[in-house]
C-alpha atoms as one frame of an Amber mdcrd trajectory, in Angstrom:
protein
 -80.922 -23.008  -8.800 -77.629 -22.542  -6.956 -78.449 -25.387  -4.567 -79.140
 -27.691  -7.500 -75.776 -26.960  -9.101 -73.923 -27.458  -5.815 -75.827 -30.717
  -5.230 -74.825 -31.865  -8.707 -71.169 -30.984  -8.081 -71.244 -32.911  -4.796
 -72.751 -35.901  -6.607 -70.122 -35.578  -9.314 -67.363 -35.446  -6.702 -68.790
 -38.523  -4.995 -69.034 -40.411  -8.257 -65.497 -39.447  -9.212 -64.310 -40.627
  -5.806 -65.996 -43.990  -6.318 -64.525 -44.248  -9.814 -61.038 -43.603  -8.413
 -61.546 -46.301  -5.752 -62.639 -48.715  -8.467 -59.595 -47.866 -10.570 -57.230
 -48.402  -7.614 -58.814 -51.787  -6.874 -58.473 -52.739 -10.550 -54.796 -51.778
 -10.550 -54.276 -53.757  -7.356 -55.889 -56.814  -8.956 -53.634 -56.391 -11.983
 -50.570 -56.249  -9.747 -51.706 -59.391  -7.930 -52.189 -61.164 -11.264 -48.708
 -60.134 -12.356 -47.278 -61.446  -9.071 -49.009 -64.789  -9.630 -47.688 -64.944
 -13.187 -44.135 -64.206 -12.005 -44.487 -66.842  -9.283 -45.608 -69.452 -11.797
 -42.795 -68.490 -14.174 -40.301 -68.896 -11.318 -41.663 -72.395 -10.616 -41.220
 -73.295 -14.277 -37.632 -72.014 -14.211 -36.943 -74.122 -11.099 -38.402 -77.156
 -12.845 -36.244 -76.525 -15.910 -33.103 -76.109 -13.767 -33.823 -79.331 -11.882
 -34.468 -81.206 -15.103 -31.247 -79.905 -16.706 -29.277 -80.740 -13.572 -30.676
 -84.297 -13.555 -29.840 -84.703 -17.255 -26.255 -83.534 -16.660 -25.822 -86.125
 -13.931 -27.551 -88.844 -15.950 -30.318 -89.067 -13.360 -33.037 -87.634 -15.574
 -35.641 -89.650 -17.382 -38.308 -88.756 -19.868 -41.126 -90.097 -17.693 -39.908
 -88.173 -14.624 -39.707 -84.958 -16.662 -43.140 -85.543 -18.170 -44.686 -86.143
 -14.717 -43.077 -82.982 -13.375 -44.339 -80.946 -16.337 -47.870 -82.360 -15.978
 -47.874 -81.588 -12.251 -46.658 -78.047 -12.941 -49.274 -77.592 -15.677 -52.064
 -78.670 -13.336 -50.853 -76.363 -10.555 -50.502 -73.518 -13.041 -53.999 -74.051
 -14.432 -55.461 -74.263 -10.917 -53.675 -71.116  -9.777 -54.869 -69.025 -12.719
 -58.342 -70.552 -12.688 -58.795 -69.618  -9.022 -57.363 -66.174  -9.644 -59.555
 -65.601 -12.682 -62.714 -66.726 -10.882 -61.974 -64.564  -7.866 -61.148 -61.501
  -9.980 -64.255 -61.813 -12.119 -66.412 -62.121  -8.977 -64.705 -59.095  -7.408
 -65.047 -57.118 -10.657 -68.804 -57.585 -10.780 -69.125 -56.878  -7.047 -67.317
 -53.576  -7.621 -69.510 -52.736 -10.614 -72.644 -53.503  -8.547 -71.342 -51.377
  -5.674 -70.635 -48.531  -8.083 -74.136 -48.803  -9.590 -75.637 -48.857  -6.078
 -73.799 -45.625  -5.272 -75.150 -44.010  -8.432 -78.702 -45.197  -7.724 -78.607
 -44.128  -4.067 -77.455 -40.634  -5.032 -80.276 -40.410  -7.576 -82.856 -41.548
  -4.995 -81.591 -39.014  -2.430 -81.902 -36.245  -4.967 -85.410 -37.317  -6.053
 -86.792 -38.082  -2.590 -87.410 -34.477  -1.441 -89.157 -33.619  -4.718 -91.421
 -36.659  -4.462 -92.708 -35.641  -1.005 -93.552 -32.040  -1.801 -97.020 -31.469
  -3.283 -97.206 -30.011  -6.779 -97.449 -26.227  -6.828-100.418 -24.575  -8.384
-100.098 -21.676 -10.807-101.653 -19.245  -8.364 -99.227 -17.297  -6.214 -99.223
 -17.580  -2.415-100.258 -13.934  -2.099-103.334 -14.484  -4.253-104.236 -17.590
  -2.224-103.905 -15.796   1.113-105.891 -12.843  -0.183-108.693 -15.101  -1.360
-108.904 -16.807   2.037-108.889 -13.635   4.093-111.711 -11.902   2.234-115.018
 -12.072   4.076-117.876 -14.061   2.624-120.489 -11.890   0.976
């Protein structure tokens, strides 16, 4: 019974370790998303500054501003689309890896029990005594 409880605590420690790794990877992905968002916001600020500067110098035009905004919008959509697709793929890869760890620990625990033959209700002493008695 003691070996079963220690095996369960080792499995629990392993599962907790995998859960922590998953959480760290999730936080890292969140930080990367935030960096991408800040980068896109900085590009929009640069576009706004350029547009305002051109307007102040009477070099700006509505069509030029519209083209710049459309180009920025396309780049922004592409950046977040790629990021979203990559993160969703990585998320499900992590979930599958986590499930594989859980399943492999369950198989390791069940494998020794599956190989051992079922025990009968008779004790070993009774079996050995029955075999060693001479035939009458």
